[in-house]
C-alpha positions as CSV (number, residue, x, y, z in Angstrom):
1,M,-72.2,25.5,-34.2
2,I,-75.1,23.6,-34.3
3,V,-73.8,22.6,-38.1
4,L,-70.8,21.9,-36.6
5,A,-71.6,19.7,-34.0
6,A,-74.3,17.8,-36.1
7,D,-71.4,17.3,-38.5
8,L,-69.4,15.8,-36.1
9,L,-72.0,13.9,-34.8
10,V,-72.1,11.7,-38.0
11,Q,-68.7,11.5,-38.2
12,A,-68.1,9.8,-34.9
13,A,-71.0,7.5,-35.6
14,R,-69.7,6.3,-38.2
15,R,-66.0,5.7,-37.0
16,L,-67.6,4.1,-33.9
17,N,-70.0,1.9,-36.5
18,L,-73.1,3.3,-34.2
19,A,-76.2,4.9,-35.2
20,V,-76.7,8.5,-35.8
21,P,-78.7,9.9,-32.8
22,S,-81.1,12.8,-33.3
23,P,-79.8,15.6,-30.7
24,T,-82.7,16.8,-28.7
25,A,-83.7,20.6,-28.0
26,E,-81.9,20.4,-24.7
27,N,-79.0,19.0,-26.3
28,I,-78.5,21.8,-28.5
29,R,-78.9,24.3,-25.7
30,E,-76.5,22.5,-23.3
31,L,-73.6,22.7,-26.1
32,C,-74.5,26.5,-27.4
33,S,-74.8,27.7,-24.0
34,Y,-71.7,26.3,-22.9
35,N,-68.4,28.5,-22.9
36,W,-66.2,26.2,-25.1
37,P,-62.6,27.0,-23.6
38,G,-60.9,24.5,-25.9
39,N,-60.6,24.2,-30.1
40,V,-63.0,22.2,-32.2
41,R,-61.0,19.0,-31.0
42,E,-62.7,19.2,-27.1
43,L,-66.3,19.3,-29.0
44,Q,-65.5,16.3,-31.2
45,N,-64.1,15.1,-28.0
46,V,-67.4,15.3,-25.8
47,L,-69.2,14.2,-29.1
48,E,-67.7,11.4,-29.0
49,R,-67.8,10.6,-25.0
50,A,-71.7,10.9,-25.7
51,L,-72.5,8.7,-28.1
52,I,-70.5,5.8,-26.3
53,V,-71.9,6.5,-23.1
54,S,-75.7,7.2,-25.0
55,G,-75.3,3.2,-26.0
56,G,-77.5,3.9,-29.0
57,G,-80.0,5.8,-26.5
58,R,-80.2,9.2,-25.8
59,L,-77.2,12.3,-25.3
60,R,-76.0,12.7,-22.3
61,F,-73.2,15.7,-22.4
62,A,-71.0,15.7,-19.4
63,L,-70.0,19.3,-20.0
64,G,-69.5,20.5,-16.3
65,D,-66.9,18.1,-16.1
66,S,-65.4,18.3,-19.1
67,N,-63.5,21.5,-18.4
68,P,-60.6,20.6,-16.4
69,A,-60.5,24.7,-15.8
70,T,-63.8,24.6,-13.9
71,A,-63.9,21.3,-13.2
72,K,-62.6,21.1,-9.3
73,L,-63.6,24.6,-8.4
74,T,-66.4,23.4,-6.2
75,D,-64.5,21.0,-4.7
76,A,-64.9,21.6,-0.8
77,N,-61.7,19.0,-0.4
78,S,-59.3,20.2,-2.9
79,P,-57.7,23.4,-1.7
80,V,-55.0,23.2,-4.1
81,R,-55.9,25.0,-7.4
82,T,-54.1,25.0,-10.9
83,R,-53.1,27.7,-13.1
84,A,-55.9,27.2,-14.7
85,Q,-58.2,26.9,-12.5
86,L,-57.1,30.3,-11.0
87,L,-57.7,31.6,-14.2
88,E,-60.9,30.2,-14.7
89,L,-62.1,31.6,-11.3
90,E,-60.7,35.4,-11.9
91,R,-62.5,35.3,-15.0
92,Q,-65.8,34.6,-13.5
93,Q,-65.2,36.8,-10.6
94,I,-64.5,39.6,-13.3
95,V,-67.4,38.9,-15.1
96,S,-69.6,38.9,-12.1
97,A,-68.1,42.0,-11.0
98,L,-69.0,43.5,-14.5
99,E,-72.6,42.2,-14.3
100,K,-72.8,43.9,-11.3
101,T,-71.9,47.4,-12.8
102,N,-73.5,47.2,-15.5
103,G,-70.4,47.1,-17.3
104,K,-68.5,50.0,-16.4
105,I,-65.3,49.4,-15.4
106,Y,-63.5,52.9,-14.2
107,G,-65.1,55.0,-11.0
108,S,-66.6,54.8,-8.1
109,D,-68.8,52.1,-8.6
110,G,-67.1,50.5,-11.3
111,A,-66.2,47.3,-11.6
112,A,-61.9,47.4,-11.0
113,E,-63.4,49.3,-7.5
114,L,-65.1,46.6,-7.0
115,L,-62.4,44.2,-7.6
116,G,-60.0,46.2,-5.5
117,E,-58.2,46.5,-8.7
118,P,-56.0,50.3,-8.7
119,V,-57.2,52.2,-11.8
120,P,-53.8,53.8,-13.5
121,H,-53.9,57.5,-13.7
122,D,-52.2,57.4,-16.7
123,V,-55.0,55.6,-18.9
124,P,-57.1,57.6,-20.4
125,P,-61.1,56.3,-19.5
126,P,-62.5,54.2,-22.5
127,Q,-64.0,54.8,-25.9
128,N,-67.9,54.3,-26.5
129,C,-67.6,51.8,-29.1
130,N,-71.5,52.5,-30.2
131,T,-70.1,56.3,-31.0
């Protein structure tokens, strides 16, 4: 990911006729920790925007705002949610439930129970992947 980002950064700087900045350790951490829901084009757009906004200075990524699925999830004045926002919120809830149950999906104290999801009786429990 870092190699790809560095290459895209060089390409964008050349295309925009700007000096190629050196990403900081914080920039690298931010890029690596972001859950990239899009494709490489999204990464390319984020890097280009950071280059333009930086004006030759330190790169700053607006990754929290670059994901349209989550951009307005915390906006109290926006009660209407898009399908993408609802799907992202659902994903966040599932991840949270799995973390609280230490990865247990079914049974008492499992994520499905915590989320109020009925467990189908005709589905066998998942096999342990580590065997």
